[in-house]
C-alpha positions as CSV (number, residue, x, y, z in Angstrom):
1,M,-52.5,-32.2,-21.3
2,K,-50.8,-33.2,-24.6
3,V,-47.7,-31.8,-26.5
4,V,-47.0,-32.4,-29.9
5,L,-43.2,-32.5,-31.0
6,F,-42.1,-31.8,-34.4
7,N,-38.9,-33.1,-35.8
8,G,-37.8,-31.3,-39.0
9,S,-34.5,-33.4,-39.6
10,P,-34.2,-35.5,-42.6
11,R,-32.2,-37.9,-40.3
12,K,-34.7,-40.0,-38.5
13,E,-32.6,-40.7,-35.6
14,G,-30.3,-37.9,-35.9
15,N,-29.2,-35.3,-33.4
16,T,-32.5,-33.4,-33.6
17,F,-34.2,-36.8,-32.6
18,H,-32.0,-37.1,-29.7
19,C,-32.5,-33.5,-28.4
20,L,-36.5,-33.9,-28.7
21,N,-36.2,-37.1,-26.9
22,F,-34.5,-35.6,-23.8
23,V,-37.3,-33.1,-23.5
24,M,-40.1,-35.7,-24.2
25,K,-38.8,-37.9,-21.7
26,E,-39.0,-35.3,-18.9
27,L,-42.5,-34.3,-20.1
28,K,-43.6,-38.0,-19.8
29,I,-42.1,-38.0,-16.3
30,E,-44.2,-35.0,-15.2
31,G,-47.4,-37.2,-16.9
32,I,-47.6,-35.1,-20.1
33,E,-48.9,-37.0,-23.1
34,C,-46.6,-36.7,-26.2
35,E,-47.2,-37.2,-29.5
36,Y,-43.7,-37.3,-31.7
37,V,-43.9,-36.3,-35.4
38,W,-41.0,-36.7,-37.9
39,I,-41.6,-34.3,-40.8
40,G,-38.1,-34.1,-42.0
41,K,-38.4,-36.6,-44.9
42,E,-41.8,-35.1,-46.0
43,K,-42.0,-33.0,-49.2
44,L,-43.9,-30.2,-47.7
45,Q,-44.4,-27.4,-49.9
46,G,-43.8,-23.7,-48.6
47,C,-46.7,-21.3,-48.4
48,T,-47.8,-19.5,-51.7
49,A,-49.3,-16.6,-50.2
50,C,-52.5,-17.3,-51.9
51,F,-54.2,-16.2,-48.6
52,E,-57.2,-18.7,-49.2
53,C,-56.7,-20.0,-45.7
54,I,-57.2,-16.7,-44.2
55,D,-60.3,-16.2,-46.4
56,N,-61.9,-19.5,-45.6
57,D,-61.0,-19.2,-42.0
58,D,-61.2,-23.0,-41.3
59,Q,-57.7,-23.8,-40.0
60,R,-56.9,-25.7,-43.1
61,C,-54.4,-25.0,-45.8
62,V,-55.9,-25.3,-49.3
63,L,-52.7,-26.7,-50.8
64,S,-53.1,-30.3,-51.2
65,G,-50.6,-33.4,-51.8
66,D,-49.0,-33.3,-48.5
67,K,-49.7,-34.1,-44.6
68,M,-49.6,-30.4,-43.9
69,N,-53.4,-30.2,-42.6
70,E,-52.8,-33.2,-40.5
71,Y,-50.0,-31.3,-38.8
72,I,-52.0,-28.4,-38.5
73,E,-54.8,-30.3,-36.8
74,K,-52.2,-31.9,-34.3
75,M,-51.1,-28.2,-33.4
76,L,-54.6,-27.1,-32.9
77,E,-55.5,-30.3,-30.8
78,S,-52.5,-29.8,-28.4
79,D,-51.8,-27.7,-25.4
80,G,-48.2,-27.5,-26.4
81,I,-45.9,-27.5,-29.3
82,I,-42.3,-28.1,-29.7
83,I,-40.5,-27.9,-32.9
84,G,-37.1,-29.1,-33.5
85,S,-34.8,-28.4,-36.5
86,P,-31.2,-29.1,-37.4
87,T,-29.1,-25.9,-38.1
88,Y,-28.6,-25.7,-42.1
89,F,-26.4,-22.9,-43.2
90,S,-27.6,-20.9,-40.1
91,D,-31.3,-21.4,-40.6
92,L,-34.1,-24.0,-40.4
93,S,-34.6,-27.3,-42.5
94,T,-37.0,-26.7,-45.3
95,S,-39.6,-29.0,-44.0
96,T,-39.5,-27.1,-40.4
97,K,-39.8,-23.9,-42.6
98,A,-42.8,-24.9,-44.5
99,L,-44.4,-26.2,-41.2
100,I,-44.1,-22.7,-39.8
101,E,-45.3,-20.9,-43.1
102,R,-48.3,-22.7,-43.6
103,A,-49.5,-23.3,-39.9
104,G,-48.7,-19.8,-39.4
105,Y,-51.4,-18.7,-41.8
106,A,-53.9,-21.4,-41.6
107,T,-54.3,-21.5,-37.7
108,G,-55.2,-17.8,-37.6
109,G,-55.6,-16.8,-33.8
110,H,-56.2,-20.5,-32.7
111,L,-52.7,-21.1,-31.3
112,K,-53.0,-18.3,-28.8
113,H,-52.1,-19.0,-25.1
114,K,-50.8,-22.5,-26.3
115,V,-47.1,-23.2,-24.9
116,G,-44.2,-23.5,-27.5
117,A,-40.4,-24.3,-27.4
118,A,-37.7,-24.3,-30.1
119,V,-35.1,-27.2,-30.1
120,V,-32.3,-27.2,-32.3
121,A,-29.2,-29.3,-33.1
122,V,-26.2,-27.7,-34.5
123,R,-22.8,-29.0,-35.8
124,R,-20.9,-25.7,-34.3
125,A,-22.4,-22.5,-34.7
126,G,-25.1,-20.5,-36.5
127,A,-28.2,-22.2,-34.4
128,N,-29.3,-18.9,-32.8
129,H,-31.1,-17.9,-36.2
130,A,-32.8,-21.1,-36.3
131,F,-33.8,-21.1,-32.6
132,S,-35.1,-17.5,-33.0
133,S,-37.0,-18.3,-36.5
134,I,-39.0,-20.9,-34.3
135,N,-39.6,-18.8,-31.5
136,F,-40.6,-16.0,-33.6
137,F,-43.5,-18.2,-34.9
138,F,-44.4,-18.9,-31.4
139,L,-44.4,-15.3,-30.6
140,I,-46.4,-13.9,-33.1
141,K,-49.1,-16.6,-32.5
142,Q,-49.3,-15.1,-29.2
143,M,-48.2,-18.3,-27.5
144,F,-46.0,-18.7,-24.3
145,V,-42.5,-19.6,-25.1
146,V,-40.7,-21.7,-22.6
147,G,-36.8,-21.4,-21.6
148,S,-34.2,-23.3,-20.1
149,S,-31.0,-23.0,-18.3
150,Y,-29.5,-22.1,-21.7
151,W,-30.5,-21.9,-25.2
152,N,-32.4,-25.1,-26.3
153,L,-29.3,-26.4,-28.6
154,G,-27.5,-29.4,-28.7
155,I,-24.0,-29.5,-30.4
156,G,-23.1,-32.4,-32.4
157,K,-22.0,-33.3,-36.3
158,D,-22.7,-37.0,-36.8
159,P,-25.9,-38.7,-35.8
160,G,-25.8,-39.4,-32.1
161,E,-22.8,-37.2,-31.3
162,V,-25.2,-34.9,-29.4
163,L,-25.5,-37.5,-26.8
164,D,-21.9,-36.1,-25.7
165,D,-23.1,-32.8,-25.1
166,E,-23.5,-32.7,-21.4
167,E,-24.7,-29.0,-21.2
168,G,-27.0,-29.6,-24.0
169,I,-28.7,-32.6,-22.3
170,R,-29.1,-30.6,-19.0
171,T,-30.6,-27.9,-21.0
172,F,-33.2,-30.2,-22.6
173,K,-34.3,-31.9,-19.4
174,N,-34.6,-28.5,-17.9
175,L,-36.6,-27.4,-20.8
176,G,-38.9,-30.6,-20.2
177,R,-39.5,-29.8,-16.7
178,N,-40.2,-26.0,-17.1
179,F,-42.7,-27.0,-20.0
180,A,-44.5,-29.2,-17.9
181,Y,-44.5,-26.7,-14.8
182,L,-46.1,-23.9,-17.4
183,L,-48.6,-26.5,-18.8
184,R,-49.8,-27.2,-15.1
185,K,-50.1,-23.5,-14.0
186,L,-52.0,-22.7,-17.1
187,K,-54.3,-25.7,-16.6
188,S,-54.8,-25.2,-12.9
């Protein structure tokens, strides 16, 4: 079993990184293979609504010049997808939004029955919208969304500050265990 984790924060080792790391450690303890992908500094273009990917039905975006098709392939090859984003003005980072937009169209129905979870870092408030946006992507793709003991949010402003969020850490560890549990149930 394999899970791909996308980090949409432009901070390479910021709070989103730490939040994803807590989940990833639990997945690895449970014997799940993980691939961590940092997309936060990538210049990913948003969807242009050309719909050629739908017409072509080849699970690829026709836009070129970035690594989007590589990321789409990673999603298609995985059993589970975790998308992490910082909260910017109560929303996703632009690279996270571009990933969701373009992968959403290009993958067609090929993500159905995979497992997904959102991970969001936030300074103070506004994370629910970012959390919902990621989960809406999973739900419309007919994926199974994993929850935890609270919403999958880590609170901290400066890089590493989320490491002081004890409830957030517990939430992410529970998320990793719940994610592994569901993957095992689906694969048995």
